[in-house]
C-alpha positions in Angstrom: -138.0 42.9 -43.0 -136.2 46.0 -41.9 -134.8 45.8 -38.4 -136.1 42.3 -37.5 -132.6 41.1 -36.9 -131.1 44.3 -35.4 -127.6 43.6 -34.0 -127.8 39.9 -34.6 -124.4 38.4 -35.7 -124.8 35.8 -38.4 -122.1 33.4 -39.7 -122.3 32.8 -43.4 -120.3 29.6 -44.2 -119.1 29.4 -47.8 -116.2 28.1 -49.9 -114.8 28.6 -53.3 -117.3 27.8 -56.0 -120.3 29.0 -54.0 -123.1 30.2 -56.4 -122.9 34.0 -56.3 -126.7 34.6 -56.1 -126.9 32.0 -53.3 -124.4 34.1 -51.3 -125.3 37.6 -52.3 -129.1 37.4 -52.0 -129.3 36.0 -48.4 -126.4 38.3 -47.4 -128.4 41.4 -48.6 -131.5 40.1 -46.9 -129.6 39.8 -43.7 -128.2 43.3 -44.0 -131.7 44.7 -44.9 -133.1 43.0 -41.7 -130.4 44.7 -39.5 -128.1 41.6 -39.0 -124.3 41.7 -39.1 -123.3 38.9 -41.5 -119.7 37.6 -41.4 -118.2 35.4 -44.1 -116.7 32.2 -42.6 -114.5 30.3 -44.8 -112.4 27.1 -44.6 -109.2 29.3 -44.3 -108.4 33.0 -44.2 -108.1 35.0 -47.4 -110.6 35.1 -50.2 -113.1 32.8 -51.9 -114.3 33.0 -55.4 -118.1 32.8 -56.2 -119.4 31.6 -59.4 -122.3 32.5 -61.8 -123.1 29.0 -63.0 -119.9 28.0 -64.6 -118.3 31.4 -64.9 -116.1 33.0 -62.2 -117.9 35.7 -60.3 -116.8 38.0 -57.5 -114.0 37.4 -55.0 -115.1 37.7 -51.4 -112.9 38.5 -48.4 -113.3 35.9 -45.7 -113.9 37.6 -42.3 -112.8 34.6 -40.2 -111.6 31.1 -40.8 -113.9 28.3 -39.5 -111.1 27.1 -37.2 -111.0 30.5 -35.6 -114.7 31.1 -35.4 -116.4 31.0 -32.0 -119.9 29.4 -32.6 -121.2 30.9 -29.4 -120.6 34.4 -30.7 -123.1 33.9 -33.5 -126.9 34.1 -33.3 -127.4 32.2 -36.5 -125.7 30.3 -39.4 -126.5 30.5 -43.1 -125.3 27.8 -45.4 -125.6 29.1 -49.0 -126.5 26.4 -51.6 -126.6 26.4 -55.3 
């Protein structure tokens, strides 16, 4: 998939409690395809991902959803888990 999404800006909308694999794996696939993913959260700061019921990594939110401009993104990813 290398380069298929070169320069495309992708919003990844996630909140506290997102399953870590459901966030990390699509994120890496986007990067590998040349996209520029940005983490969009309900508010600025960080979110905490989970590995089943255990706390996983903290992730820095790039932009709060209230400040995100939908027209500036080429795609939206909604991680599920």
